[in-house]
PADRENLUM-946279 format. One record per residue (C-alpha): residue in three letters; x, y, z. Coordinates in steps of 0.5 Angstrom, whole numbers, plus 2048, in hexadecimal, padded with zeros to 3 digits. Each point is the difference from the previous one (the first is absolute). Last residue first. Layout:
BEGIN
ALAXYZ;...
This chain:
BEGIN
PRO8287CB7E3;LYS7FA7FD7FD;LYS7FA801804;VAL7FD8067FE;GLU8007FC7F9;GLU7FC7FB803;PHE7FB804804;VAL7FE8047FA;LEU7FE808801;GLU7FD8027FA;ASN8028077FD;PRO8027FD7F9;ASN7F87FE7FF;ASN7FD7FC7FB;GLU7FA8027FE;LEU7F97FD802;ASN7FC8067FF;GLU7FF800807;TRP8067FF802;CYS8038057FC;ASN7FC805802;LEU801800807;ASN8078007FF;TYR8008067FB;SER7FB804806;THR8067FE804;THR8058037FC;ALA7FC8067FF;ALA7FF802807;ILE8077FE802;GLN8028047FB;THR7FC806801;LEU802800808;ALA8078007FE;GLU7FF8067FB;LYS7FD804805;THR8057FF805;LEU8007FB807;PHE8057FB7FF;ALA804802805;GLN7FB802806;HIS8017F9803;SER7FE804807;THR806805800;ILE8067FF805;LEU805805801;VAL8057FE806;ASN806804803;GLN7FB803805;PHE8007FA803;THR7FA7FF804;MET7FB7FD7FA;LEU8057FA801;ARG7FE7FF807;ALA7F88007FE;ILE8027FC7FA;VAL8027FA804;ASP7FB801806;ASP7FA7FE7FB;GLN7FA802804;LEU7FF8087FE;ILE7FA802804;ASP7FB8027FB;GLU7FD8077FE;SER8058027FB;HIS8007F97FD;ASP7FD8027F9;GLU8027FA7FC;PHE8047FF7FA;PHE8057FC804;LEU7FF7FE807;GLU7FE7F9800;ALA8037FD7FA;GLU806804802;GLU8037FB804;GLU8077FF7FC;TYR8018087FE;VAL8008037F9;ASP8018077FE;ILE806800805;GLY806805801;PHE8067FF805;SER805805802;GLY8087FF803;ILE7FF7F9801;LYS8067FE805;GLY7FE805804;THR8007FB806;LYS7F8801800;LEU7FE8007F9;GLY8047F97FF;GLN7FC7FE806;ILE7F98027FC;VAL8037FD7FA;ASP8017FA804;VAL7F8800802;THR7FE8027F9;ASN8037F97FD;VAL8008037F9;LEU7FE7FC7F9;GLY7F97FF803;GLY7FE8087FF;ARG8007FF7F9;SER8038057FA;THR800807803;ASN8067FE805;ILE805806801;VAL8067FF805;MET805806801;VAL8077FE803;GLY803803805;GLN8057FB802;LYS8027FC7FA;MET7FC7F97FF;GLN8037FA802;LEU7FC800807;ILE7FA8017FC;SER8007FA7FC;GLY8017FB806;GLU7FA804804;ASN7FC8007FB;ILE7FE8037F9;LEU7FE7FA7FB;TYR7FB7FE805;LYS7FC7FC7FB;SER8048007FA;GLU8017F87FF;LYS7F97FF802;THR7FD8057FB;LEU7FE808800;PRO8028037FA;LEU8068057FE;HIS801807801;LEU804801806;SER804807801;ILE807801804;ILE803806800;ASP807801803;SER8027FA7FC;GLU8077FC801;LYS7FF7FB806;CYS7F97FE7FE;LEU8017FF7F8;THR8067FC802;ASP7FC7FB804;LEU7FA8007FB;ASP8067FE7FA;VAL8028057FB;TYR7FC8037F9;GLN8038077FF;VAL7FC8047FC;GLN8048057FA;TYR7FA8037FF;GLN7FF7FF7F8;ASN8047F9800;LYS7FF7FD807;LEU7F88027FF;ASP8007FD7F9;LYS8037FA802;ASN7FA7FF805;GLU8047FA805;TYR7FA7FA803;PRO8037FE806;ASP7FF807803;PHE803805804;ALA8028067FE;LEU806806801;ILE7FF8077FE;ARG805806800;CYS7FB806800;GLY8008067FC;PHE7FA802801;GLY7FE7FE7F9;HIS8027F9802;LEU7FB800805;ILE7FB8017FC;ARG8017FB7FB;ILE8027FA806;VAL7F9802803;LYS7FD7FE7F9;SER8037FA800;GLY7FE7FE807;ILE7FA8017FD;LYS8007FC7FA;GLY8047FB803;THR807801803;GLY7FF7FD807;ILE804802806;VAL8038077FF;GLY806802803;VAL801808800;THR807802800;LYS801808801;GLY8048057FC;GLU7FA8047FE;MET7FB800805;ASP803805804;PHE7FF7FF808;GLY7FA804805;VAL801804806;LEU7F9801803;GLY802801807;ASP801807801;LEU7FD8047FA;SER7FC804805;PHE7F98037FC;ASN7FB7FE806;LEU7FA8047FF;ASP7FC7F9802;ARG7FE7FF7F9;VAL8088007FE;ARG8017FB805;ASN7FC7FC7FD;HIS8028007F9;ALA807800802;LYS7FF7F9804;ILE7FC7FD7FA;LEU8058037FB;LYS8067FD803;ARG8048017FB;ASN8037F97FF;LEU7F97FC803;GLY7FC8047FA;LEU8057FF7FB;MET8007F8801;ILE7F9801801;ALA7FF8047F9;VAL8057FA7FD;THR7FB7FB802;HIS7FA8047FE;GLU8038017F9;ALA8017F97FF;ILE7F97FD802;ALA7FD8067FC;ALA8057FD7FA;PRO7FF7F9800;SER7F88027FE;TYR7FB7FB7FF;GLU8047F97FF;PRO7FE7F8801;VAL7F9802802;ARG7FD7FA802;ALA7FD7FA7FE;VAL7FD7F9804;LYS7FB7FB7FD;ILE7FD7FC805;GLY7FF7F87FF;LEU8007FE807;HIS8077FD7FF;ASN8038067FD;ALA7FD805805;GLU8037FB805;GLN8078007FD;LEU8008087FF;ASP7FE801807;VAL8008087FF;HIS803805805;ASN8077FF7FD;TYR7FC8037F9;GLY8048067FF;ALA7FF8047FA;SER7FA803802;ARG7F88017FF;LEU7FF7F8800;ALA7FA7FD7FC;LEU7FE7F9803;PHE7FC7FC7FB;LYS7FB7FA801;VAL7FC803806;GLY7F97FB801;VAL7FF801808;GLU8037FA801;LYS8078027FD;LEU800806804;LYS8007FD806;GLN8067FB7FD;LEU8038067FF;VAL800803806;PRO8027F9803;GLY8068007FC;SER803807801;ALA7FD8067FC;ASP800805806;ASP8008077FD;ASN806804802;VAL8028027F8;PHE7F98017FD;ILE7FB7FC7FE;SER7FB7FE7FA;VAL7FB7FA800;ALA7FD7FD7F9;GLU7FA7FC7FF;SER7FC804805;GLY7F97FD803;ALA803800808;ALA806804800;LEU7FE803806;SER8017F8804;ALA8078027FF;THR7FF805807;ASP8027FC805;LEU8067FC7FD;THR8038067FE;LEU7FF8057FA;LYS801807803;THR7F9804800;GLU8008077FC;LEU7FB7FC7FB;LEU7FF8027F8;HIS7FB7FA7FD;LEU8028027F9;GLN7FC7FD7FA;HIS8058007FA;ASP8018037F9;GLN801807803;ILE8077FE804;ALA8048057FE;LEU7FC807802;ASN7FD7FD807;LEU8077FC802;PHE8048087FF;GLU7FA804804;ARG8007FB805;GLU8077FF802;PHE801806805;LYS7FB7FE803;HIS8027F9802;THR7FD7FA7FE;SER8027FB805;PHE7FC7FA7FC;VAL7FE8017F9;THR7FA7FA7FF;VAL8008007F8;LYS7F97FE7FC;MET8017FD7F9;
């Protein structure tokens, strides 16, 4: 079948072309929006990335130009109006898992980078400044790390941190007995996790319940100088409240690979532009903040799996086979 691929990046072209050889790919760098949806005319399927717009009006436009299938190149699907897709008869499938290790390892890399002030140290050396003043970190061993969300990625983070000798607290409505038995993970309520953790790391999907989980109230409960890491979804964190926490020193360091308003920023070169987002501009002024632009997933293994699963999803639709990766609105709405 003919597939229009929106938001195609240079880093994924090789993997997509290698994995999806049974379909005719129309690779576009353009994002999917209401204005660009017509570019999918003549395609039965559309493939989109994390910051594409698959809201109701866009899906309606896709339906008008003949699109029947929507293949996500991501695990998250909060950018898709599943109810409208169901109403229009557009089938949607995702890549439920590509490389939990990639994101978990990047998460811990941000922790270590912030703790040992690696960016600051690197910049100093490049300026021939070999002073160690202001570069004091702390031992990870013995520190308490609060992991919010103990799915596949959160579990990987826990395994790595256990190797450092950290004490692990966890918050998740579904307790993982293996984590408790093998890594001495203590499941606690969110208040306890905030009060006792030296480092807090977020690994859960963005829902109505989890939006702004990190906010003024939760920050006030945290230890003075706490490190907060978010490699999950930007909307889990109220960035304005975090900035206030950074200003007062309540938050000692902050690391993110995701940002709530990243859609118009991440994955693009804006080096010649004037930054219009005042919130992230303020965030970037802090020396104790480390930002990567949705890079955590970016390994060869993850890109290979994303492309392979996207190919599988397309094949299932073309061959009229059941697809375990398909998202069904009624199932998603269950509590």
